[in-house]
N, CA, C and O of each residue as an XYZ file, in Angstrom:
748
protein
N      43.591    -61.286    -15.837
C      44.525    -60.900    -16.857
C      44.278    -59.446    -17.277
O      45.221    -58.685    -17.493
N      43.036    -59.085    -17.387
C      42.687    -57.713    -17.756
C      43.147    -56.728    -16.686
O      43.538    -55.602    -16.991
N      43.094    -57.165    -15.430
C      43.548    -56.317    -14.331
C      45.057    -56.060    -14.437
O      45.512    -54.944    -14.187
N      45.820    -57.073    -14.801
C      47.262    -56.927    -14.969
C      47.616    -55.974    -16.110
O      48.538    -55.166    -15.992
N      46.885    -56.075    -17.200
C      47.115    -55.176    -18.339
C      46.784    -53.739    -17.951
O      47.501    -52.807    -18.315
N      45.696    -53.570    -17.213
C      45.296    -52.235    -16.768
C      46.366    -51.623    -15.856
O      46.672    -50.437    -15.975
N      46.928    -52.415    -14.958
C      47.990    -51.915    -14.073
C      49.220    -51.501    -14.866
O      49.827    -50.473    -14.567
N      49.593    -52.276    -15.861
C      50.766    -51.927    -16.681
C      50.529    -50.645    -17.466
O      51.430    -49.815    -17.583
N      49.345    -50.478    -17.997
C      49.034    -49.247    -18.727
C      49.087    -48.051    -17.785
O      49.603    -46.993    -18.146
N      48.557    -48.219    -16.586
C      48.588    -47.134    -15.599
C      50.024    -46.818    -15.179
O      50.368    -45.649    -15.001
N      50.852    -47.827    -15.020
C      52.269    -47.610    -14.676
C      52.988    -46.884    -15.798
O      53.833    -46.028    -15.535
N      52.671    -47.207    -17.038
C      53.276    -46.532    -18.184
C      52.891    -45.063    -18.204
O      53.724    -44.206    -18.499
N      51.649    -44.769    -17.897
C      51.206    -43.376    -17.827
C      51.944    -42.617    -16.731
O      52.353    -41.472    -16.930
N      52.115    -43.257    -15.568
C      52.828    -42.631    -14.457
C      54.276    -42.351    -14.836
O      54.793    -41.270    -14.555
N      54.935    -43.322    -15.474
C      56.327    -43.150    -15.900
C      56.428    -42.004    -16.895
O      57.323    -41.166    -16.781
N      55.539    -41.954    -17.852
C      55.576    -40.896    -18.867
C      55.342    -39.518    -18.246
O      55.915    -38.530    -18.704
N      54.516    -39.446    -17.219
C      54.216    -38.159    -16.593
C      55.363    -37.678    -15.705
O      55.572    -36.471    -15.580
N      56.100    -38.584    -15.093
C      57.136    -38.205    -14.128
C      58.549    -38.206    -14.700
O      59.471    -37.729    -14.039
N      58.745    -38.722    -15.896
C      60.087    -38.858    -16.468
C      60.749    -37.503    -16.671
O      60.093    -36.520    -17.013
N      62.067    -37.470    -16.453
C      62.840    -36.246    -16.678
C      63.700    -36.418    -17.928
O      63.849    -37.524    -18.448
N      64.254    -35.323    -18.391
C      64.919    -35.300    -19.704
C      66.191    -36.138    -19.762
O      66.370    -36.916    -20.698
N      67.066    -35.996    -18.790
C      68.368    -36.665    -18.888
C      68.273    -38.191    -18.847
O      68.934    -38.850    -19.649
N      67.483    -38.780    -17.950
C      67.343    -40.238    -18.023
C      66.723    -40.699    -19.346
O      67.067    -41.770    -19.846
N      65.819    -39.908    -19.913
C      65.248    -40.268    -21.213
C      66.292    -40.163    -22.322
O      66.293    -40.978    -23.244
N      67.175    -39.176    -22.246
C      68.255    -39.058    -23.227
C      69.226    -40.221    -23.127
O      69.717    -40.705    -24.147
N      69.511    -40.676    -21.913
C      70.377    -41.841    -21.738
C      69.743    -43.058    -22.397
O      70.417    -43.815    -23.095
N      68.461    -43.242    -22.176
C      67.767    -44.376    -22.795
C      67.694    -44.231    -24.316
O      67.760    -45.224    -25.040
N      67.558    -43.006    -24.791
C      67.615    -42.781    -26.228
C      68.979    -43.126    -26.802
O      69.076    -43.656    -27.909
N      70.036    -42.826    -26.050
C      71.385    -43.189    -26.470
C      71.575    -44.698    -26.540
O      72.266    -45.204    -27.424
N      70.964    -45.408    -25.611
C      71.020    -46.875    -25.636
C      70.374    -47.384    -26.920
O      70.947    -48.202    -27.639
N      69.186    -46.891    -27.189
C      68.468    -47.337    -28.389
C      69.253    -47.001    -29.647
O      69.362    -47.834    -30.546
N      69.795    -45.805    -29.722
C      70.556    -45.393    -30.899
C      71.789    -46.261    -31.101
O      72.076    -46.685    -32.221
N      72.518    -46.526    -30.024
C      73.734    -47.330    -30.133
C      73.414    -48.747    -30.615
O      74.094    -49.270    -31.498
N      72.388    -49.363    -30.041
C      72.085    -50.740    -30.428
C      71.455    -50.834    -31.819
O      71.724    -51.786    -32.552
N      70.632    -49.873    -32.185
C      70.045    -49.897    -33.532
C      71.145    -49.715    -34.575
O      71.154    -50.412    -35.590
N      72.073    -48.783    -34.336
C      73.182    -48.606    -35.275
C      74.066    -49.851    -35.338
O      74.522    -50.233    -36.416
N      74.310    -50.482    -34.193
C      75.102    -51.716    -34.184
C      74.414    -52.809    -34.995
O      75.069    -53.551    -35.727
N      73.097    -52.903    -34.863
C      72.359    -53.899    -35.637
C      72.435    -53.613    -37.134
O      72.562    -54.533    -37.942
N      72.356    -52.344    -37.495
C      72.422    -51.988    -38.915
C      73.820    -52.238    -39.491
O      73.949    -52.590    -40.664
N      74.855    -52.060    -38.687
C      76.214    -52.331    -39.152
C      76.455    -53.832    -39.247
O      77.117    -54.292    -40.178
N      75.931    -54.597    -38.301
C      76.236    -56.020    -38.230
C      75.460    -56.862    -39.236
O      76.021    -57.779    -39.836
N      74.205    -56.568    -39.422
C      73.369    -57.418    -40.259
C      73.619    -57.150    -41.742
O      74.033    -56.050    -42.110
N      73.376    -58.132    -42.583
C      73.581    -57.951    -44.029
C      72.660    -56.867    -44.584
O      71.508    -56.737    -44.171
N      73.187    -56.101    -45.517
C      72.383    -55.020    -46.106
C      71.204    -55.575    -46.899
O      70.212    -54.879    -47.111
N      71.314    -56.829    -47.338
C      70.191    -57.441    -48.043
C      68.984    -57.609    -47.118
O      67.847    -57.644    -47.588
N      69.220    -57.713    -45.814
C      68.115    -57.847    -44.860
C      67.717    -56.506    -44.243
O      66.548    -56.294    -43.922
N      68.680    -55.604    -44.078
C      68.346    -54.324    -43.449
C      67.629    -53.374    -44.402
O      67.084    -52.355    -43.977
N      67.631    -53.703    -45.672
C      66.900    -52.854    -46.620
C      65.500    -53.392    -46.906
O      64.825    -52.913    -47.817
N      65.065    -54.375    -46.137
C      63.721    -54.931    -46.292
C      62.889    -54.570    -45.067
O      63.321    -53.790    -44.220
N      61.709    -55.136    -44.985
C      60.830    -54.842    -43.850
C      61.313    -55.491    -42.554
O      60.781    -55.190    -41.485
N      62.313    -56.379    -42.626
C      62.854    -57.001    -41.416
C      63.608    -56.008    -40.541
O      63.920    -56.296    -39.385
N      63.899    -54.837    -41.101
C      64.582    -53.817    -40.324
C      63.717    -53.364    -39.142
O      64.248    -52.887    -38.139
N      62.425    -53.505    -39.249
C      61.534    -53.143    -38.130
C      61.780    -54.075    -36.942
O      61.831    -53.621    -35.799
N      61.932    -55.365    -37.204
C      62.233    -56.313    -36.128
C      63.595    -56.033    -35.509
O      63.760    -56.116    -34.292
N      64.566    -55.702    -36.349
C      65.885    -55.354    -35.826
C      65.811    -54.080    -34.983
O      66.466    -53.974    -33.947
N      65.015    -53.124    -35.433
C      64.834    -51.900    -34.661
C      64.210    -52.169    -33.301
O      64.613    -51.571    -32.303
N      63.236    -53.057    -33.255
C      62.625    -53.416    -31.970
C      63.629    -54.090    -31.047
O      63.639    -53.842    -29.841
N      64.476    -54.950    -31.622
C      65.513    -55.605    -30.816
C      66.513    -54.583    -30.284
O      67.049    -54.758    -29.190
N      66.769    -53.522    -31.042
C      67.694    -52.494    -30.588
C      67.092    -51.546    -29.569
O      67.810    -51.017    -28.720
N      65.798    -51.322    -29.636
C      65.129    -50.406    -28.710
C      64.796    -51.092    -27.389
O      64.684    -50.425    -26.360
N      64.639    -52.402    -27.402
C      64.237    -53.143    -26.201
C      65.144    -52.880    -24.992
O      64.616    -52.710    -23.893
N      66.490    -52.837    -25.130
C      67.308    -52.547    -23.938
C      67.076    -51.152    -23.370
O      67.281    -50.939    -22.175
N      66.656    -50.203    -24.189
C      66.391    -48.857    -23.684
C      65.128    -48.835    -22.831
O      65.013    -48.040    -21.899
N      64.196    -49.702    -23.151
C      62.938    -49.761    -22.391
C      63.151    -50.481    -21.067
O      62.608    -50.072    -20.041
N      63.935    -51.547    -21.086
C      64.171    -52.339    -19.877
C      65.675    -52.584    -19.707
O      66.152    -53.680    -20.000
N      66.431    -51.577    -19.236
C      67.879    -51.755    -19.143
C      68.326    -52.677    -18.018
O      69.467    -53.140    -18.022
N      67.448    -52.955    -17.053
C      67.842    -53.811    -15.939
C      67.691    -55.296    -16.250
O      68.275    -56.133    -15.563
N      66.936    -55.622    -17.248
C      66.666    -57.029    -17.525
C      67.671    -57.640    -18.486
O      68.838    -57.254    -18.536
N      67.185    -58.592    -19.234
C      68.035    -59.307    -20.179
C      68.018    -58.671    -21.572
O      68.493    -59.271    -22.536
N      67.484    -57.487    -21.673
C      67.375    -56.816    -22.959
C      68.713    -56.531    -23.599
O      68.862    -56.670    -24.813
N      69.691    -56.133    -22.800
C      71.014    -55.823    -23.334
C      71.667    -57.095    -23.869
O      72.249    -57.084    -24.954
N      71.574    -58.175    -23.123
C      72.139    -59.449    -23.582
C      71.458    -59.903    -24.860
O      72.121    -60.374    -25.785
N      70.159    -59.767    -24.918
C      69.424    -60.147    -26.121
C      69.883    -59.323    -27.322
O      70.120    -59.870    -28.399
N      70.007    -58.008    -27.137
C      70.420    -57.142    -28.246
C      71.837    -57.470    -28.703
O      72.106    -57.504    -29.904
N      72.735    -57.708    -27.767
C      74.117    -58.067    -28.134
C      74.143    -59.383    -28.893
O      74.877    -59.515    -29.873
N      73.359    -60.352    -28.460
C      73.312    -61.641    -29.158
C      72.729    -61.485    -30.566
O      73.176    -62.161    -31.493
N      71.747    -60.612    -30.734
C      71.186    -60.370    -32.066
C      72.232    -59.703    -32.963
O      72.330    -60.024    -34.147
N      73.011    -58.777    -32.403
C      74.083    -58.136    -33.176
C      75.131    -59.162    -33.593
O      75.532    -59.209    -34.756
N      75.568    -59.975    -32.652
C      76.585    -60.989    -32.957
C      76.036    -62.006    -33.952
O      76.752    -62.441    -34.854
N      74.782    -62.384    -33.795
C      74.166    -63.304    -34.755
C      74.132    -62.721    -36.155
O      74.389    -63.427    -37.131
N      73.816    -61.433    -36.261
C      73.819    -60.775    -37.566
C      75.203    -60.708    -38.167
O      75.371    -60.895    -39.372
N      76.204    -60.440    -37.332
C      77.588    -60.400    -37.808
C      78.016    -61.769    -38.335
O      78.626    -61.869    -39.400
N      77.693    -62.814    -37.588
C      78.051    -64.169    -38.023
C      77.308    -64.523    -39.301
O      77.889    -65.112    -40.212
N      76.043    -64.175    -39.376
C      75.264    -64.432    -40.588
C      75.857    -63.714    -41.792
O      75.961    -64.284    -42.878
N      76.244    -62.457    -41.589
C      76.774    -61.668    -42.699
C      78.140    -62.167    -43.158
O      78.416    -62.192    -44.357
N      78.983    -62.558    -42.235
C      80.334    -62.963    -42.622
C      80.428    -64.427    -43.047
O      81.404    -64.814    -43.689
N      79.447    -65.238    -42.706
C      79.506    -66.643    -43.113
C      78.525    -66.940    -44.248
O      78.942    -67.362    -45.327
N      77.250    -66.728    -44.021
C      76.235    -67.076    -45.021
C      76.308    -66.155    -46.236
O      76.290    -66.613    -47.378
N      76.388    -64.853    -45.973
C      76.443    -63.883    -47.063
C      77.877    -63.626    -47.538
O      78.084    -62.897    -48.507
N      78.851    -64.211    -46.873
C      80.260    -64.166    -47.249
C      80.774    -62.742    -47.419
O      81.501    -62.443    -48.366
N      80.393    -61.868    -46.494
C      80.866    -60.485    -46.532
C      82.309    -60.425    -46.028
O      82.723    -61.208    -45.174
N      83.044    -59.491    -46.571
C      84.428    -59.305    -46.165
C      84.456    -58.651    -44.783
O      83.645    -57.773    -44.488
N      85.393    -59.082    -43.943
C      85.540    -58.488    -42.620
C      86.361    -57.213    -42.787
O      87.558    -57.256    -43.072
N      85.690    -56.084    -42.602
C      86.347    -54.788    -42.769
C      86.652    -54.196    -41.391
O      85.876    -54.350    -40.447
N      87.782    -53.524    -41.300
C      88.211    -52.956    -40.026
C      87.214    -51.925    -39.500
O      86.955    -51.877    -38.297
N      86.655    -51.105    -40.380
C      85.716    -50.084    -39.921
C      84.478    -50.707    -39.300
O      83.916    -50.160    -38.351
N      84.042    -51.859    -39.833
C      82.854    -52.518    -39.265
C      83.160    -53.117    -37.898
O      82.345    -53.034    -36.979
N      84.336    -53.718    -37.770
C      84.715    -54.314    -36.487
C      84.839    -53.228    -35.419
O      84.324    -53.379    -34.311
N      85.518    -52.143    -35.753
C      85.670    -51.051    -34.790
C      84.328    -50.389    -34.477
O      84.071    -50.025    -33.329
N      83.479    -50.232    -35.483
C      82.150    -49.647    -35.251
C      81.310    -50.523    -34.336
O      80.672    -50.032    -33.405
N      81.315    -51.816    -34.606
C      80.532    -52.729    -33.759
C      81.038    -52.725    -32.327
O      80.246    -52.671    -31.387
N      82.347    -52.782    -32.156
C      82.903    -52.783    -30.807
C      82.547    -51.494    -30.074
O      82.149    -51.526    -28.910
N      82.690    -50.367    -30.754
C      82.390    -49.082    -30.121
C      80.910    -48.955    -29.788
O      80.558    -48.548    -28.681
N      80.047    -49.297    -30.728
C      78.610    -49.154    -30.499
C      78.115    -50.104    -29.406
O      77.288    -49.718    -28.579
N      78.612    -51.335    -29.396
C      78.199    -52.269    -28.349
C      78.691    -51.813    -26.984
O      77.966    -51.927    -25.996
N      79.916    -51.295    -26.917
C      80.436    -50.823    -25.637
C      79.645    -49.619    -25.132
O      79.258    -49.571    -23.965
N      79.409    -48.658    -26.004
C      78.663    -47.461    -25.591
C      77.239    -47.840    -25.182
O      76.736    -47.350    -24.171
N      76.585    -48.707    -25.958
C      75.242    -49.150    -25.595
C      75.210    -49.879    -24.269
O      74.299    -49.688    -23.464
N      76.215    -50.721    -24.046
C      76.267    -51.492    -22.804
C      76.534    -50.589    -21.605
O      75.895    -50.742    -20.564
N      77.470    -49.650    -21.740
C      77.778    -48.789    -20.602
C      76.636    -47.810    -20.316
O      76.390    -47.477    -19.156
N      75.941    -47.348    -21.349
C      74.769    -46.502    -21.107
C      73.640    -47.294    -20.449
O      72.898    -46.757    -19.627
N      73.512    -48.571    -20.813
C      72.497    -49.410    -20.170
C      72.837    -49.625    -18.700
O      71.941    -49.686    -17.858
N      74.134    -49.740    -18.385
C      74.529    -49.861    -16.982
C      74.174    -48.587    -16.213
O      73.720    -48.648    -15.070
N      74.384    -47.442    -16.846
C      74.001    -46.179    -16.203
C      72.485    -46.089    -16.040
O      71.995    -45.702    -14.980
N      71.751    -46.444    -17.079
C      70.284    -46.357    -17.019
C      69.701    -47.344    -16.015
O      68.626    -47.106    -15.465
N      70.399    -48.448    -15.772
C      69.890    -49.439    -14.826
C      69.871    -48.905    -13.391
O      69.048    -49.326    -12.579
N      70.770    -47.989    -13.089
C      70.803    -47.427    -11.731
C      70.230    -46.019    -11.669
O      70.158    -45.421    -10.595
N      69.823    -45.487    -12.819
C      69.303    -44.130    -12.899
C      67.784    -44.183    -13.028
O      67.267    -44.579    -14.073
N      67.065    -43.790    -11.983
C      65.600    -43.803    -12.087
C      65.122    -42.869    -13.199
O      65.771    -41.868    -13.504
N      64.003    -43.199    -13.788
C      63.473    -42.429    -14.907
C      63.059    -41.023    -14.499
O      62.953    -40.137    -15.348
N      62.825    -40.810    -13.215
C      62.386    -39.498    -12.753
C      63.459    -38.774    -11.943
O      63.147    -37.853    -11.188
N      64.720    -39.181    -12.094
C      65.812    -38.579    -11.327
C      66.194    -37.217    -11.895
O      66.151    -36.998    -13.105
N      66.560    -36.326    -11.018
C      67.115    -35.037    -11.418
C      68.628    -35.184    -11.360
O      69.220    -35.245    -10.282
N      69.244    -35.239    -12.534
C      70.663    -35.537    -12.632
C      71.370    -34.358    -13.274
O      70.866    -33.750    -14.219
N      72.541    -34.045    -12.750
C      73.359    -32.998    -13.335
C      73.948    -33.495    -14.661
O      74.286    -34.671    -14.788
N      74.067    -32.620    -15.620
C      74.594    -32.984    -16.941
C      76.031    -33.488    -16.831
O      76.459    -34.321    -17.630
N      76.783    -32.983    -15.838
C      78.169    -33.400    -15.666
C      78.291    -34.890    -15.364
O      79.278    -35.519    -15.748
N      77.311    -35.453    -14.690
C      77.362    -36.880    -14.359
C      77.319    -37.719    -15.638
O      78.171    -38.582    -15.849
N      76.348    -37.465    -16.467
C      76.218    -38.224    -17.716
C      77.344    -37.859    -18.677
O      77.860    -38.725    -19.383
N      77.728    -36.587    -18.708
C      78.821    -36.154    -19.573
C      80.133    -36.823    -19.203
O      80.862    -37.285    -20.080
N      80.438    -36.879    -17.916
C      81.652    -37.570    -17.465
C      81.627    -39.049    -17.809
O      82.640    -39.631    -18.198
N      80.452    -39.646    -17.660
C      80.286    -41.067    -17.994
C      80.576    -41.294    -19.477
O      81.289    -42.229    -19.840
N      80.024    -40.441    -20.322
C      80.228    -40.574    -21.768
C      81.667    -40.283    -22.174
O      82.205    -40.949    -23.059
N      82.290    -39.309    -21.547
C      83.689    -39.001    -21.875
C      84.578    -40.192    -21.543
O      85.455    -40.545    -22.331
N      84.366    -40.818    -20.383
C      85.167    -42.000    -20.027
C      84.917    -43.144    -21.002
O      85.852    -43.836    -21.405
N      83.669    -43.340    -21.375
C      83.348    -44.422    -22.317
C      83.973    -44.167    -23.682
O      84.525    -45.083    -24.290
N      83.893    -42.941    -24.165
C      84.480    -42.623    -25.464
C      85.997    -42.673    -25.421
O      86.631    -42.996    -26.426
N      86.594    -42.358    -24.271
C      88.043    -42.489    -24.122
C      88.464    -43.957    -24.198
O      89.476    -44.282    -24.819
N      87.700    -44.832    -23.577
C      87.975    -46.268    -23.666
C      87.853    -46.745    -25.111
O      88.679    -47.530    -25.578
N      86.833    -46.278    -25.816
C      86.643    -46.661    -27.216
C      87.817    -46.182    -28.062
O      88.324    -46.932    -28.896
N      88.248    -44.954    -27.858
C      89.352    -44.403    -28.638
C      90.654    -45.147    -28.383
O      91.361    -45.504    -29.326
N      90.976    -45.381    -27.120
C      92.206    -46.109    -26.788
C      92.160    -47.518    -27.349
O      93.156    -48.006    -27.883
N      91.020    -48.176    -27.236
C      90.893    -49.544    -27.767
C      91.052    -49.567    -29.279
O      91.697    -50.467    -29.817
N      90.479    -48.597    -29.968
C      90.594    -48.558    -31.424
C      92.040    -48.322    -31.851
O      92.529    -48.967    -32.779
N      92.722    -47.402    -31.177
C      94.126    -47.137    -31.517
C      94.984    -48.374    -31.256
O      95.819    -48.737    -32.084
N      94.783    -49.016    -30.115
C      95.560    -50.223    -29.815
C      95.245    -51.358    -30.788
O      96.128    -52.144    -31.128
N      94.016    -51.446    -31.229
C      93.650    -52.476    -32.201
C      94.361    -52.249    -33.522
O      94.892    -53.188    -34.115
N      94.375    -51.016    -33.981
C      95.041    -50.713    -35.251
C      96.540    -50.946    -35.134
O      97.150    -51.487    -36.057
N      97.149    -50.547    -34.016
C      98.584    -50.783    -33.820
C      98.881    -52.278    -33.777
O      99.849    -52.741    -34.381
N      98.051    -53.026    -33.065
C      98.250    -54.467    -32.973
C      98.114    -55.133    -34.337
O      98.893    -56.026    -34.674
N      97.140    -54.708    -35.112
C      96.989    -55.271    -36.455
C      98.181    -54.922    -37.334
O      98.585    -55.728    -38.172
N      98.746    -53.743    -37.159
C      99.947    -53.375    -37.897
C     101.130    -54.220    -37.497
O     101.965    -54.566    -38.332
N     101.208    -54.557    -36.209
C     102.316    -55.389    -35.748
C     102.192    -56.837    -36.200
O     103.201    -57.522    -36.366
N     100.976    -57.305    -36.398
C     100.815    -58.699    -36.824
C     101.399    -58.930    -38.204
O     101.821    -60.043    -38.521
N     101.430    -57.894    -39.030
C     102.058    -58.030    -40.344
C     103.564    -58.149    -40.187
O     104.221    -58.844    -40.962
N     104.119    -57.464    -39.172
C     105.566    -57.507    -38.940
C     105.980    -58.788    -38.222
O     107.016    -59.378    -38.525
N     105.162    -59.202    -37.276
C     105.485    -60.404    -36.494
C     104.764    -61.599    -37.108
O     103.554    -61.751    -36.946
N     105.480    -62.408    -37.784
C     104.872    -63.588    -38.388
C     105.546    -64.836    -37.829
O     106.714    -64.807    -37.443
N     104.813    -65.898    -37.793
C     105.377    -67.187    -37.380
C     105.559    -67.296    -35.887
O     104.645    -67.008    -35.115
N     106.772    -67.725    -35.473
C     107.062    -68.010    -34.069
C     106.987    -66.791    -33.179
O     106.525    -66.886    -32.042
N     107.438    -65.633    -33.677
C     107.400    -64.423    -32.862
C     105.956    -64.034    -32.535
O     105.673    -63.579    -31.427
N     105.057    -64.207    -33.481
C     103.651    -63.895    -33.247
C     103.056    -64.841    -32.212
O     102.273    -64.416    -31.363
N     103.418    -66.106    -32.274
C     102.932    -67.086    -31.304
C     103.427    -66.749    -29.904
O     102.664    -66.821    -28.941
N     104.706    -66.379    -29.786
C     105.267    -66.019    -28.483
C     104.572    -64.769    -27.940
O     104.231    -64.719    -26.758
N     104.360    -63.765    -28.787
C     103.689    -62.540    -28.345
C     102.264    -62.834    -27.901
O     101.791    -62.256    -26.922
N     101.576    -63.720    -28.606
C     100.212    -64.090    -28.233
C     100.187    -64.781    -26.873
O      99.340    -64.470    -26.036
N     101.101    -65.706    -26.651
C     101.147    -66.420    -25.373
C     101.538    -65.498    -24.225
O     100.998    -65.625    -23.126
N     102.463    -64.576    -24.458
C     102.847    -63.622    -23.418
C     101.660    -62.716    -23.089
O     101.400    -62.444    -21.917
N     100.949    -62.253    -24.094
C      99.772    -61.426    -23.859
C      98.689    -62.169    -23.090
O      98.070    -61.607    -22.186
N      98.459    -63.421    -23.441
C      97.471    -64.233    -22.737
C      97.882    -64.445    -21.283
O      97.045    -64.351    -20.385
N      99.161    -64.731    -21.043
C      99.653    -64.913    -19.670
C      99.505    -63.618    -18.870
O      99.149    -63.659    -17.692
N      99.774    -62.473    -19.496
C      99.621    -61.196    -18.801
C      98.160    -60.939    -18.455
O      97.859    -60.447    -17.367
N      97.255    -61.264    -19.364
C      95.826    -61.073    -19.090
C      95.367    -61.948    -17.933
O      94.605    -61.498    -17.077
N      95.824    -63.190    -17.902
C      95.465    -64.094    -16.801
C      96.046    -63.584    -15.493
O      95.371    -63.611    -14.463
N      97.306    -63.114    -15.520
C      97.942    -62.617    -14.299
C      97.220    -61.386    -13.751
O      97.023    -61.274    -12.542
N      96.832    -60.476    -14.614
C      96.110    -59.276    -14.171
C      94.750    -59.656    -13.606
O      94.317    -59.086    -12.604
N      94.077    -60.603    -14.229
C      92.778    -61.059    -13.728
C      92.913    -61.690    -12.350
O      92.112    -61.412    -11.458
N      93.913    -62.528    -12.171
C      94.133    -63.150    -10.864
C      94.494    -62.111     -9.806
O      94.020    -62.184     -8.673
N      95.332    -61.146    -10.176
C      95.709    -60.092     -9.236
C      94.495    -59.266     -8.824
O      94.311    -58.991     -7.639
N      93.671    -58.869     -9.781
C      92.469    -58.101     -9.449
C      91.499    -58.899     -8.591
O      90.889    -58.358     -7.668
N      91.356    -60.191     -8.896
C      90.497    -61.037     -8.070
C      91.003    -61.146     -6.637
O      90.214    -61.130     -5.691
N      92.298    -61.254     -6.482
C      92.880    -61.349     -5.148
C      92.706    -60.043     -4.395
O      92.370    -60.043     -3.211
N      92.934    -58.927     -5.080
C      92.773    -57.627     -4.429
C      91.316    -57.376     -4.027
O      91.062    -56.782     -2.980
N      90.373    -57.814     -4.835
C      88.954    -57.627     -4.493
C      88.546    -58.481     -3.311
O      87.734    -58.059     -2.489
N      89.112    -59.699     -3.217
C      88.777    -60.570     -2.075
C      89.367    -60.042     -0.787
O      88.793    -60.239      0.284
N      90.508    -59.374     -0.873
C      91.181    -58.877      0.307
C      90.447    -57.690      0.922
O      90.536    -57.481      2.132
N      89.740    -56.924      0.137
C      89.057    -55.708      0.634
C      87.969    -56.016      1.585
O      87.309    -55.105      2.084
């Protein structure tokens, strides 16, 4: 057991000595996104206590191990905090919190996907990570605008029209999924 611990410590030293700036910044972005998501999702009564250290560790864990189950664990902790805050603590569901959580989880997840294929010692051009972030932020912006428009339309469409629009949207989502699956199998 002592031999295994010694090997891990030696591997950590090697990683720290060979790491380059851009992969470390990507991992820092992962940690920042998930820690902020945890702080937005969890009740302020808990985030203002010493339990914030545990939440911080849960948010930093995907940055340390982006290839493993760390991202899933962090997302589940965020969702658990959101459910706890909106049910047990009876917090009001605010649009800014929903949009913030969606954006932070998406950015954290997409950065973790990048970090999973980006070695810690890779020499990467800034344009690669910059392009990745621009696409991710564009997705976040479009999703937020469509969410606000959709919420505005729900006030206008009440009753049967809303039900029909929901079913048409669901059918379109299923059709697009089936089409993409068929196209991927054909390749």
